[in-house]
N, CA, C and O atoms as a printed pandas DataFrame, in Angstrom:
     atom_number atom_name residue_name chain_id  residue_number  x_coord  y_coord  z_coord
0              1         N          SER        A               1  101.564   85.836  100.516
1              2        CA          SER        A               1  101.964   85.149   99.344
2              3         C          SER        A               1  100.910   84.284   98.823
3              4         O          SER        A               1  101.077   83.729   97.737
4              5         N          ARG        A               2   99.845   84.118   99.493
5              6        CA          ARG        A               2   98.728   83.200   99.067
6              7         C          ARG        A               2   98.273   83.566   97.732
7              8         O          ARG        A               2   98.030   84.732   97.421
8              9         N          ARG        A               3   98.147   82.495   96.879
9             10        CA          ARG        A               3   97.658   82.762   95.497
10            11         C          ARG        A               3   98.708   83.606   94.707
11            12         O          ARG        A               3   98.385   84.054   93.607
12            13         N          ALA        A               4   99.767   83.808   95.144
13            14        CA          ALA        A               4  100.729   84.467   94.236
14            15         C          ALA        A               4  101.254   83.633   93.228
15            16         O          ALA        A               4  101.545   82.470   93.503
16            17         N          LYS        A               5  101.433   84.155   91.924
17            18        CA          LYS        A               5  101.989   83.325   90.952
18            19         C          LYS        A               5  103.432   83.191   91.118
19            20         O          LYS        A               5  103.991   82.174   90.709
20            21         N          LYS        A               6  104.149   84.227   91.740
21            22        CA          LYS        A               6  105.497   84.009   91.940
22            23         C          LYS        A               6  105.978   85.082   93.086
23            24         O          LYS        A               6  105.568   86.235   93.221
24            25         N          VAL        A               7  106.896   84.434   93.823
25            26        CA          VAL        A               7  107.294   85.238   94.950
26            27         C          VAL        A               7  108.835   85.339   94.915
27            28         O          VAL        A               7  109.497   84.302   94.864
28            29         N          TYR        A               8  109.422   86.535   94.939
29            30        CA          TYR        A               8  110.873   86.824   94.943
30            31         C          TYR        A               8  111.146   87.049   96.319
31            32         O          TYR        A               8  110.404   87.721   97.034
32            33         N          PHE        A               9  112.373   86.411   96.776
33            34        CA          PHE        A               9  112.839   86.643   98.148
34            35         C          PHE        A               9  114.307   87.127   97.828
35            36         O          PHE        A               9  115.039   86.524   97.044
36            37         N          ILE        A              10  114.668   88.267   98.503
37            38        CA          ILE        A              10  115.876   88.854   98.323
38            39         C          ILE        A              10  116.593   88.912   99.754
39            40         O          ILE        A              10  115.960   89.563  100.585
40            41         N          ASP        A              11  117.641   88.424  100.138
41            42        CA          ASP        A              11  118.288   88.675  101.367
42            43         C          ASP        A              11  119.657   88.445  101.252
43            44         O          ASP        A              11  120.058   87.750  100.319
44            45         N          ASN        A              12  120.497   88.960  102.122
45            46        CA          ASN        A              12  121.962   88.708  102.020
46            47         C          ASN        A              12  122.511   87.795  103.179
47            48         O          ASN        A              12  123.685   87.428  103.236
48            49         N          ASP        A              13  121.557   87.473  104.081
49            50        CA          ASP        A              13  121.903   86.675  105.129
50            51         C          ASP        A              13  121.771   85.077  104.881
51            52         O          ASP        A              13  120.671   84.525  104.882
52            53         N          GLN        A              14  122.790   84.495  104.705
53            54        CA          GLN        A              14  122.759   82.966  104.310
54            55         C          GLN        A              14  121.931   82.091  105.203
55            56         O          GLN        A              14  121.192   81.218  104.750
56            57         N          ASP        A              15  122.065   82.334  106.433
57            58        CA          ASP        A              15  121.292   81.452  107.529
58            59         C          ASP        A              15  119.848   81.681  107.338
59            60         O          ASP        A              15  119.060   80.736  107.372
60            61         N          ALA        A              16  119.424   83.034  107.116
61            62        CA          ALA        A              16  117.947   83.222  106.854
62            63         C          ALA        A              16  117.421   82.671  105.487
63            64         O          ALA        A              16  116.262   82.279  105.353
64            65         N          LEU        A              17  118.318   82.667  104.515
65            66        CA          LEU        A              17  118.078   82.036  103.225
66            67         C          LEU        A              17  117.906   80.611  103.291
67            68         O          LEU        A              17  117.056   80.059  102.593
68            69         N          ASN        A              18  118.825   79.824  104.264
69            70        CA          ASN        A              18  118.584   78.413  104.457
70            71         C          ASN        A              18  117.337   78.098  105.040
71            72         O          ASN        A              18  116.625   77.204  104.583
72            73         N          VAL        A              19  117.022   78.800  106.051
73            74        CA          VAL        A              19  115.596   78.562  106.697
74            75         C          VAL        A              19  114.462   78.818  105.615
75            76         O          VAL        A              19  113.585   77.967  105.467
76            77         N          LEU        A              20  114.469   79.794  104.980
77            78        CA          LEU        A              20  113.574   80.209  103.867
78            79         C          LEU        A              20  113.395   78.944  102.933
79            80         O          LEU        A              20  112.330   78.354  102.754
80            81         N          ASN        A              21  114.622   78.627  102.366
81            82        CA          ASN        A              21  114.581   77.368  101.352
82            83         C          ASN        A              21  113.965   76.319  102.025
83            84         O          ASN        A              21  112.967   75.839  101.488
84            85         N          ASP        A              22  114.343   75.859  103.085
85            86        CA          ASP        A              22  113.761   74.687  103.866
86            87         C          ASP        A              22  112.148   74.866  104.015
87            88         O          ASP        A              22  111.385   73.926  103.790
88            89         N          ASN        A              23  111.730   76.062  104.384
89            90        CA          ASN        A              23  110.250   76.204  104.606
90            91         C          ASN        A              23  109.665   76.290  103.132
91            92         O          ASN        A              23  108.538   75.811  103.011
92            93         N          LEU        A              24  110.176   76.757  102.135
93            94        CA          LEU        A              24  109.564   76.604  100.860
94            95         C          LEU        A              24  109.324   75.195  100.327
95            96         O          LEU        A              24  108.305   74.864   99.721
96            97         N          ILE        A              25  110.408   74.352  100.622
97            98        CA          ILE        A              25  110.349   72.858  100.254
98            99         C          ILE        A              25  109.174   72.283  101.045
99           100         O          ILE        A              25  108.276   71.619  100.527
100          101         N          LYS        A              26  109.258   72.622  102.468
101          102        CA          LYS        A              26  108.179   71.877  103.175
102          103         C          LYS        A              26  106.808   72.254  102.902
103          104         O          LYS        A              26  105.866   71.476  103.054
104          105         N          LEU        A              27  106.689   73.529  102.472
105          106        CA          LEU        A              27  105.401   73.943  102.118
106          107         C          LEU        A              27  105.026   73.762  100.543
107          108         O          LEU        A              27  103.978   74.231  100.098
108          109         N          ASN        A              28  105.904   73.086   99.774
109          110        CA          ASN        A              28  105.675   72.796   98.511
110          111         C          ASN        A              28  105.569   74.146   97.545
111          112         O          ASN        A              28  104.819   74.172   96.569
112          113         N          LEU        A              29  106.286   75.093   97.876
113          114        CA          LEU        A              29  106.276   76.273   97.146
114          115         C          LEU        A              29  107.581   76.696   96.567
115          116         O          LEU        A              29  107.784   77.874   96.272
116          117         N          LYS        A              30  108.402   75.832   96.410
117          118        CA          LYS        A              30  109.718   76.085   95.798
118          119         C          LYS        A              30  109.550   76.500   94.245
119          120         O          LYS        A              30  110.274   77.355   93.735
120          121         N          GLN        A              31  108.631   75.888   93.606
121          122        CA          GLN        A              31  108.453   76.062   92.080
122          123         C          GLN        A              31  107.949   77.401   91.923
123          124         O          GLN        A              31  108.212   77.859   90.811
124          125         N          GLN        A              32  107.310   78.173   92.680
125          126        CA          GLN        A              32  106.801   79.507   92.369
126          127         C          GLN        A              32  107.533   80.549   93.209
127          128         O          GLN        A              32  107.017   81.629   93.495
128          129         N          SER        A              33  108.751   80.184   93.593
129          130        CA          SER        A              33  109.625   81.273   94.341
130          131         C          SER        A              33  111.077   81.280   93.697
131          132         O          SER        A              33  111.609   80.311   93.154
132          133         N          LEU        A              34  111.530   82.332   93.828
133          134        CA          LEU        A              34  112.961   82.597   93.385
134          135         C          LEU        A              34  113.571   83.369   94.525
135          136         O          LEU        A              34  113.215   84.498   94.863
136          137         N          VAL        A              35  114.601   82.596   95.130
137          138        CA          VAL        A              35  115.348   83.022   96.249
138          139         C          VAL        A              35  116.782   83.560   95.770
139          140         O          VAL        A              35  117.518   82.818   95.120
140          141         N          LEU        A              36  117.149   84.823   96.093
141          142        CA          LEU        A              36  118.270   85.441   95.629
142          143         C          LEU        A              36  119.163   85.936   96.925
143          144         O          LEU        A              36  118.696   86.643   97.818
144          145         N          ARG        A              37  120.345   85.514   96.894
145          146        CA          ARG        A              37  121.256   86.096   97.889
146          147         C          ARG        A              37  122.001   87.357   97.386
147          148         O          ARG        A              37  122.947   87.255   96.605
148          149         N          ARG        A              38  121.563   88.529   97.843
149          150        CA          ARG        A              38  122.030   89.727   97.266
150          151         C          ARG        A              38  121.867   90.827   98.243
151          152         O          ARG        A              38  120.972   90.808   99.088
152          153         N          LYS        A              39  122.751   91.810   98.129
153          154        CA          LYS        A              39  122.667   93.117   98.954
154          155         C          LYS        A              39  121.556   93.916   98.111
155          156         O          LYS        A              39  121.356   93.534   96.958
156          157         N          ILE        A              40  120.950   94.813   98.526
157          158        CA          ILE        A              40  120.005   95.560   97.729
158          159         C          ILE        A              40  120.525   96.264   96.546
159          160         O          ILE        A              40  119.943   96.193   95.463
160          161         N          PRO        A              41  121.669   96.981   96.732
161          162        CA          PRO        A              41  122.315   97.699   95.545
162          163         C          PRO        A              41  122.553   96.655   94.429
163          164         O          PRO        A              41  122.149   96.844   93.281
164          165         N          ALA        A              42  123.172   95.635   94.778
165          166        CA          ALA        A              42  123.478   94.574   93.778
166          167         C          ALA        A              42  122.300   93.949   93.022
167          168         O          ALA        A              42  122.331   93.583   91.847
168          169         N          PHE        A              43  121.245   93.876   93.872
169          170        CA          PHE        A              43  120.024   93.291   93.326
170          171         C          PHE        A              43  119.385   94.240   92.272
171          172         O          PHE        A              43  118.887   93.803   91.234
172          173         N          PHE        A              44  119.425   95.560   92.592
173          174        CA          PHE        A              44  118.812   96.423   91.586
174          175         C          PHE        A              44  119.755   96.623   90.199
175          176         O          PHE        A              44  119.326   96.836   89.065
176          177         N          GLU        A              45  121.072   96.502   90.590
177          178        CA          GLU        A              45  121.866   96.668   89.369
178          179         C          GLU        A              45  121.795   95.422   88.468
179          180         O          GLU        A              45  121.957   95.513   87.251
180          181         N          TYR        A              46  121.529   94.162   89.141
181          182        CA          TYR        A              46  121.590   93.016   88.274
182          183         C          TYR        A              46  120.337   92.217   88.647
183          184         O          TYR        A              46  120.425   91.053   89.036
184          185         N          ASN        A              47  119.224   92.832   88.529
185          186        CA          ASN        A              47  117.954   92.046   88.889
186          187         C          ASN        A              47  117.683   91.036   87.865
187          188         O          ASN        A              47  118.010   91.124   86.681
188          189         N          GLN        A              48  116.978   89.949   88.493
189          190        CA          GLN        A              48  116.502   88.810   87.652
190          191         C          GLN        A              48  115.130   88.787   87.427
191          192         O          GLN        A              48  114.610   87.732   87.062
192          193         N          ILE        A              49  114.379   89.923   87.611
193          194        CA          ILE        A              49  112.875   89.852   87.611
194          195         C          ILE        A              49  112.526   90.255   86.238
195          196         O          ILE        A              49  112.940   91.267   85.674
196          197         N          ASP        A              50  111.653   89.290   85.707
197          198        CA          ASP        A              50  111.172   89.552   84.311
198          199         C          ASP        A              50  109.655   89.747   84.159
199          200         O          ASP        A              50  109.084   89.576   83.082
200          201         N          GLU        A              51  109.059   90.097   85.235
201          202        CA          GLU        A              51  107.518   90.444   85.175
202          203         C          GLU        A              51  107.329   91.624   86.148
203          204         O          GLU        A              51  108.162   91.993   86.975
204          205         N          LYS        A              52  106.153   92.144   85.937
205          206        CA          LYS        A              52  105.775   93.385   86.724
206          207         C          LYS        A              52  105.371   92.931   88.115
207          208         O          LYS        A              52  104.709   91.896   88.189
208          209         N          ILE        A              53  105.707   93.617   89.285
209          210        CA          ILE        A              53  105.377   93.210   90.593
210          211         C          ILE        A              53  104.345   94.102   91.014
211          212         O          ILE        A              53  104.327   95.281   90.660
212          213         N          ASP        A              54  103.522   93.605   91.725
213          214        CA          ASP        A              54  102.330   94.362   92.394
214          215         C          ASP        A              54  102.461   94.680   93.921
215          216         O          ASP        A              54  101.934   95.666   94.436
216          217         N          ILE        A              55  103.199   93.772   94.589
217          218        CA          ILE        A              55  103.367   94.027   96.015
218          219         C          ILE        A              55  104.886   93.894   96.414
219          220         O          ILE        A              55  105.542   92.961   95.949
220          221         N          VAL        A              56  105.423   94.760   97.220
221          222        CA          VAL        A              56  106.814   94.607   97.690
222          223         C          VAL        A              56  106.755   94.646   99.242
223          224         O          VAL        A              56  106.222   95.594   99.820
224          225         N          PHE        A              57  107.302   93.621   99.897
225          226        CA          PHE        A              57  107.368   93.715  101.244
226          227         C          PHE        A              57  108.731   93.994  101.708
227          228         O          PHE        A              57  109.577   93.257  101.202
228          229         N          LEU        A              58  109.143   94.831  102.503
229          230        CA          LEU        A              58  110.486   95.286  102.941
230          231         C          LEU        A              58  110.727   95.071  104.435
231          232         O          LEU        A              58  110.170   95.732  105.312
232          233         N          ASP        A              59  111.516   94.189  104.626
233          234        CA          ASP        A              59  111.654   93.936  106.127
234          235         C          ASP        A              59  113.204   94.055  106.587
235          236         O          ASP        A              59  113.831   93.144  107.129
236          237         N          PRO        A              60  113.697   95.312  106.282
237          238        CA          PRO        A              60  115.297   95.599  106.610
238          239         C          PRO        A              60  115.534   95.403  108.120
239          240         O          PRO        A              60  114.610   95.267  108.923
240          241         N          PRO        A              61  116.754   95.399  108.425
241          242        CA          PRO        A              61  117.018   95.288  109.988
242          243         C          PRO        A              61  116.534   96.531  110.562
243          244         O          PRO        A              61  116.479   97.561  109.890
244          245         N          TYR        A              62  116.163   96.471  111.844
245          246        CA          TYR        A              62  115.503   97.617  112.581
246          247         C          TYR        A              62  116.495   98.831  112.523
247          248         O          TYR        A              62  116.103   99.996  112.472
248          249         N          ALA        A              63  117.738   98.477  112.534
249          250        CA          ALA        A              63  118.840   99.591  112.796
250          251         C          ALA        A              63  119.197  100.135  111.210
251          252         O          ALA        A              63  120.059  101.000  111.056
252          253         N          GLU        A              64  118.598   99.661  110.264
253          254        CA          GLU        A              64  118.871  100.093  108.919
254          255         C          GLU        A              64  118.588  101.551  108.654
255          256         O          GLU        A              64  117.451  102.012  108.754
256          257         N          LYS        A              65  119.616  102.254  108.321
257          258        CA          LYS        A              65  119.246  103.818  108.149
258          259         C          LYS        A              65  119.287  104.158  106.763
259          260         O          LYS        A              65  119.192  105.345  106.453
260          261         N          ASN        A              66  119.428  103.184  105.793
261          262        CA          ASN        A              66  119.583  103.644  104.356
262          263         C          ASN        A              66  118.214  103.335  103.775
263          264         O          ASN        A              66  118.141  103.161  102.559
264          265         N          ILE        A              67  117.197  103.255  104.471
265          266        CA          ILE        A              67  115.877  102.827  103.911
266          267         C          ILE        A              67  115.459  103.849  102.723
267          268         O          ILE        A              67  114.723  103.470  101.812
268          269         N          LYS        A              68  115.926  105.046  102.784
269          270        CA          LYS        A              68  115.541  105.949  101.721
270          271         C          LYS        A              68  116.364  105.465  100.495
271          272         O          LYS        A              68  115.845  105.661   99.396
272          273         N          MET        A              69  117.668  104.815  100.542
273          274        CA          MET        A              69  118.261  104.367   99.418
274          275         C          MET        A              69  117.330  103.293   98.639
275          276         O          MET        A              69  117.192  103.306   97.416
276          277         N          VAL        A              70  116.774  102.461   99.415
277          278        CA          VAL        A              70  115.857  101.428   98.922
278          279         C          VAL        A              70  114.687  101.879   98.028
279          280         O          VAL        A              70  114.357  101.325   96.979
280          281         N          PHE        A              71  114.066  103.033   98.622
281          282        CA          PHE        A              71  113.002  103.654   97.929
282          283         C          PHE        A              71  113.558  104.328   96.665
283          284         O          PHE        A              71  112.903  104.249   95.626
284          285         N          GLU        A              72  114.719  104.981   96.692
285          286        CA          GLU        A              72  115.330  105.492   95.485
286          287         C          GLU        A              72  115.409  104.474   94.472
287          288         O          GLU        A              72  114.985  104.651   93.331
288          289         N          TYR        A              73  116.011  103.283   94.921
289          290        CA          TYR        A              73  116.158  102.246   93.934
290          291         C          TYR        A              73  114.765  101.708   93.257
291          292         O          TYR        A              73  114.655  101.308   92.098
292          293         N          LEU        A              74  113.814  101.782   94.158
293          294        CA          LEU        A              74  112.538  101.193   93.707
294          295         C          LEU        A              74  111.890  102.256   92.717
295          296         O          LEU        A              74  111.185  101.873   91.783
296          297         N          ASN        A              75  112.135  103.541   92.937
297          298        CA          ASN        A              75  111.633  104.527   91.937
298          299         C          ASN        A              75  112.360  104.426   90.675
299          300         O          ASN        A              75  111.793  104.871   89.677
300          301         N          LYS        A              76  113.557  103.900   90.553
301          302        CA          LYS        A              76  114.244  103.799   89.225
302          303         C          LYS        A              76  114.002  102.491   88.446
303          304         O          LYS        A              76  114.479  102.309   87.326
304          305         N          THR        A              77  113.271  101.632   89.063
305          306        CA          THR        A              77  113.066  100.278   88.401
306          307         C          THR        A              77  112.011  100.287   87.416
307          308         O          THR        A              77  111.161  101.176   87.460
308          309         N          ASN        A              78  111.977   99.377   86.522
309          310        CA          ASN        A              78  110.900   99.260   85.595
310          311         C          ASN        A              78  110.216   97.899   85.748
311          312         O          ASN        A              78  109.623   97.454   84.765
312          313         N          PHE        A              79  110.241   97.189   86.898
313          314        CA          PHE        A              79  109.637   95.941   86.954
314          315         C          PHE        A              79  108.527   96.059   88.149
315          316         O          PHE        A              79  108.154   95.052   88.750
316          317         N          LEU        A              80  108.022   97.378   88.450
317          318        CA          LEU        A              80  107.020   97.512   89.367
318          319         C          LEU        A              80  105.674   97.978   88.571
319          320         O          LEU        A              80  105.671   98.780   87.636
320          321         N          LYS        A              81  104.654   97.395   89.059
321          322        CA          LYS        A              81  103.446   97.879   88.466
322          323         C          LYS        A              81  103.050   99.343   88.861
323          324         O          LYS        A              81  103.616   99.874   89.816
324          325         N          LYS        A              82  102.135   99.973   88.180
325          326        CA          LYS        A              82  102.017  101.332   88.299
326          327         C          LYS        A              82  101.499  101.745   89.848
327          328         O          LYS        A              82  101.958  102.715   90.451
328          329         N          ASN        A              83  100.605  100.969   90.319
329          330        CA          ASN        A              83  100.268  101.221   91.650
330          331         C          ASN        A              83  100.745  100.224   92.711
331          332         O          ASN        A              83  100.004   99.731   93.561
332          333         N          VAL        A              84  102.016   99.982   92.585
333          334        CA          VAL        A              84  102.557   98.877   93.537
334          335         C          VAL        A              84  102.305   99.226   94.867
335          336         O          VAL        A              84  102.456  100.377   95.275
336          337         N          LEU        A              85  101.892   98.207   95.631
337          338        CA          LEU        A              85  101.819   98.284   97.191
338          339         C          LEU        A              85  103.122   98.097   97.809
339          340         O          LEU        A              85  103.814   97.126   97.503
340          341         N          ILE        A              86  103.536   99.047   98.740
341          342        CA          ILE        A              86  104.751   98.867   99.463
342          343         C          ILE        A              86  104.403   98.562  100.906
343          344         O          ILE        A              86  103.708   99.349  101.549
344          345         N          ILE        A              87  104.890   97.389  101.452
345          346        CA          ILE        A              87  104.672   97.121  102.893
346          347         C          ILE        A              87  106.047   97.144  103.491
347          348         O          ILE        A              87  106.962   96.394  103.152
348          349         N          LEU        A              88  106.108   98.122  104.460
349          350        CA          LEU        A              88  107.653   98.281  105.167
350          351         C          LEU        A              88  107.398   97.850  106.597
351          352         O          LEU        A              88  106.470   98.254  107.297
352          353         N          HIS        A              89  108.264   97.048  106.918
353          354        CA          HIS        A              89  108.208   96.587  108.414
354          355         C          HIS        A              89  109.354   97.382  109.148
355          356         O          HIS        A              89  110.494   97.375  108.683
356          357         N          ARG        A              90  109.059   98.024  110.225
357          358        CA          ARG        A              90  110.090   98.860  110.991
358          359         C          ARG        A              90  109.819   98.720  112.426
359          360         O          ARG        A              90  108.895   97.984  112.774
360          361         N          GLU        A              91  110.510   99.335  113.280
361          362        CA          GLU        A              91  110.357   99.303  114.655
362          363         C          GLU        A              91  109.348  100.433  115.156
363          364         O          GLU        A              91  109.444  101.582  114.723
364          365         N          SER        A              92  108.478  100.101  115.989
365          366        CA          SER        A              92  107.400  101.034  116.270
366          367         C          SER        A              92  107.894  102.012  117.151
367          368         O          SER        A              92  107.204  103.030  117.206
368          369         N          LEU        A              93  108.985  101.980  117.915
369          370        CA          LEU        A              93  109.429  103.197  118.734
370          371         C          LEU        A              93  110.279  104.121  117.902
371          372         O          LEU        A              93  110.753  105.114  118.455
372          373         N          LYS        A              94  110.504  103.905  116.702
373          374        CA          LYS        A              94  111.255  105.068  115.909
374          375         C          LYS        A              94  110.090  105.828  115.155
375          376         O          LYS        A              94  109.027  105.322  114.794
376          377         N          ASN        A              95  110.480  107.094  114.993
377          378        CA          ASN        A              95  109.550  107.973  114.249
378          379         C          ASN        A              95  110.117  108.118  112.880
379          380         O          ASN        A              95  110.351  109.272  112.521
380          381         N          ASP        A              96  110.360  107.213  112.110
381          382        CA          ASP        A              96  111.227  107.382  110.913
382          383         C          ASP        A              96  110.169  106.850  109.698
383          384         O          ASP        A              96  110.663  106.367  108.679
384          385         N          ASP        A              97  108.948  106.938  109.817
385          386        CA          ASP        A              97  108.066  106.449  108.948
386          387         C          ASP        A              97  107.573  107.395  107.770
387          388         O          ASP        A              97  106.665  107.043  107.017
388          389         N          ASP        A              98  108.217  108.607  107.655
389          390        CA          ASP        A              98  107.917  109.593  106.759
390          391         C          ASP        A              98  109.114  109.836  105.797
391          392         O          ASP        A              98  109.932  110.750  105.897
392          393         N          PHE        A              99  109.080  108.893  104.875
393          394        CA          PHE        A              99  110.274  108.987  103.938
394          395         C          PHE        A              99  109.904  109.797  102.514
395          396         O          PHE        A              99  110.756  110.018  101.653
396          397         N          GLY        A             100  108.605  110.172  102.410
397          398        CA          GLY        A             100  108.321  111.104  101.188
398          399         C          GLY        A             100  108.319  110.238   99.901
399          400         O          GLY        A             100  108.402  110.703   98.765
400          401         N          PHE        A             101  108.216  108.942  100.209
401          402        CA          PHE        A             101  108.092  108.204   98.875
402          403         C          PHE        A             101  106.637  107.303   98.742
403          404         O          PHE        A             101  106.363  106.535   97.820
404          405         N          LEU        A             102  105.820  107.612   99.885
405          406        CA          LEU        A             102  104.548  106.696   99.844
406          407         C          LEU        A             102  103.408  107.670   99.895
407          408         O          LEU        A             102  103.405  108.680  100.598
408          409         N          LYS        A             103  102.489  107.310   99.137
409          410        CA          LYS        A             103  101.156  108.057   99.149
410          411         C          LYS        A             103  100.069  107.008   99.815
411          412         O          LYS        A             103  100.350  105.816   99.945
412          413         N          ASN        A             104   98.977  107.485  100.168
413          414        CA          ASN        A             104   97.763  106.719  100.721
414          415         C          ASN        A             104   98.428  105.606  101.934
415          416         O          ASN        A             104   98.218  104.394  101.993
416          417         N          LYS        A             105   99.215  106.375  102.779
417          418        CA          LYS        A             105   99.982  105.663  103.837
418          419         C          LYS        A             105   98.956  105.233  104.971
419          420         O          LYS        A             105   98.113  106.009  105.421
420          421         N          ILE        A             106   99.109  103.922  105.385
421          422        CA          ILE        A             106   98.337  103.447  106.539
422          423         C          ILE        A             106   99.665  103.067  107.469
423          424         O          ILE        A             106  100.662  102.605  106.914
424          425         N          ILE        A             107   99.635  103.281  108.904
425          426        CA          ILE        A             107  100.510  102.941  109.665
426          427         C          ILE        A             107   99.800  101.972  110.834
427          428         O          ILE        A             107   98.734  102.319  111.343
428          429         N          ARG        A             108  100.370  100.921  111.159
429          430        CA          ARG        A             108   99.892  100.156  112.165
430          431         C          ARG        A             108  100.916   99.565  113.037
431          432         O          ARG        A             108  101.882   98.976  112.552
432          433         N          ASP        A             109  100.734   99.709  114.411
433          434        CA          ASP        A             109  101.709   99.322  115.335
434          435         C          ASP        A             109  101.134   98.049  116.024
435          436         O          ASP        A             109   99.978   98.016  116.447
436          437         N          TYR        A             110  102.074   96.911  116.124
437          438        CA          TYR        A             110  101.786   95.689  116.774
438          439         C          TYR        A             110  103.005   95.465  117.624
439          440         O          TYR        A             110  104.016   94.937  117.162
440          441         N          GLY        A             111  102.883   95.954  119.121
441          442        CA          GLY        A             111  103.925   95.586  119.897
442          443         C          GLY        A             111  105.141   96.493  119.377
443          444         O          GLY        A             111  105.031   97.689  119.108
444          445         N          ARG        A             112  106.332   95.731  119.275
445          446        CA          ARG        A             112  107.539   96.383  118.763
446          447         C          ARG        A             112  107.535   96.549  117.305
447          448         O          ARG        A             112  108.477   97.186  116.834
448          449         N          SER        A             113  106.705   96.121  116.563
449          450        CA          SER        A             113  106.632   96.189  115.103
450          451         C          SER        A             113  105.662   97.308  114.764
451          452         O          SER        A             113  104.727   97.640  115.493
452          453         N          ARG        A             114  105.972   97.872  113.570
453          454        CA          ARG        A             114  105.264   98.857  112.919
454          455         C          ARG        A             114  105.221   98.339  111.336
455          456         O          ARG        A             114  106.222   97.997  110.707
456          457         N          LEU        A             115  103.967   98.349  110.861
457          458        CA          LEU        A             115  103.807   98.087  109.464
458          459         C          LEU        A             115  103.368   99.591  108.707
459          460         O          LEU        A             115  102.508  100.341  109.169
460          461         N          ILE        A             116  103.993   99.802  107.699
461          462        CA          ILE        A             116  103.627  101.029  107.020
462          463         C          ILE        A             116  103.353  100.528  105.586
463          464         O          ILE        A             116  104.180   99.918  104.907
464          465         N          LEU        A             117  102.056  100.865  105.186
465          466        CA          LEU        A             117  101.610  100.403  103.849
466          467         C          LEU        A             117  101.372  101.647  103.061
467          468         O          LEU        A             117  101.006  102.665  103.648
468          469         N          GLY        A             118  101.545  101.633  101.831
469          470        CA          GLY        A             118  101.349  102.757  100.823
470          471         C          GLY        A             118  101.673  102.459   99.617
471          472         O          GLY        A             118  102.215  101.378   99.384
472          473         N          ASN        A             119  101.378  103.444   98.535
473          474        CA          ASN        A             119  101.730  103.292   97.036
474          475         C          ASN        A             119  102.852  104.147   96.974
475          476         O          ASN        A             119  102.940  105.214   97.581
476          477         N          LEU        A             120  103.836  103.587   96.119
477          478        CA          LEU        A             120  105.043  104.314   95.791
478          479         C          LEU        A             120  104.756  105.483   94.951
479          480         O          LEU        A             120  104.090  105.367   93.923
480          481         N          ILE        A             121  105.276  106.702   95.384
481          482        CA          ILE        A             121  105.107  107.850   94.518
482          483         C          ILE        A             121  106.309  107.858   93.476
483          484         O          ILE        A             121  107.487  107.727   93.808
484          485         N          LYS        A             122  105.877  108.022   92.226
485          486        CA          LYS        A             122  106.962  107.886   91.199
486          487         C          LYS        A             122  107.033  109.311   90.543
487          488         O          LYS        A             122  107.842  109.536   89.643
């Protein structure tokens, strides 16, 4: 988020949002952030994003099985730039990184974590 004009944080866990808000205040980044408590389907139905986004970082729970649903929502939105970069955080032990929604994929494992980077196929 360095040098980002605006960062949107969407999470449904109030405890995580409380920590996030505290950190944003301590780092003096509250003005350029919008923190929303939403489940993903509700966020896409009633989004409050009024500008084009160029990077999306997804950090769903490791056990999340509906990641394809998130990509389907992303494909239907109109608030993403044409070559939006998607960064997906998953568990490295799972082989569930081929969702068919990303091109130019790069996969990196860091211990238990796997980062999958790519551009959204529209």
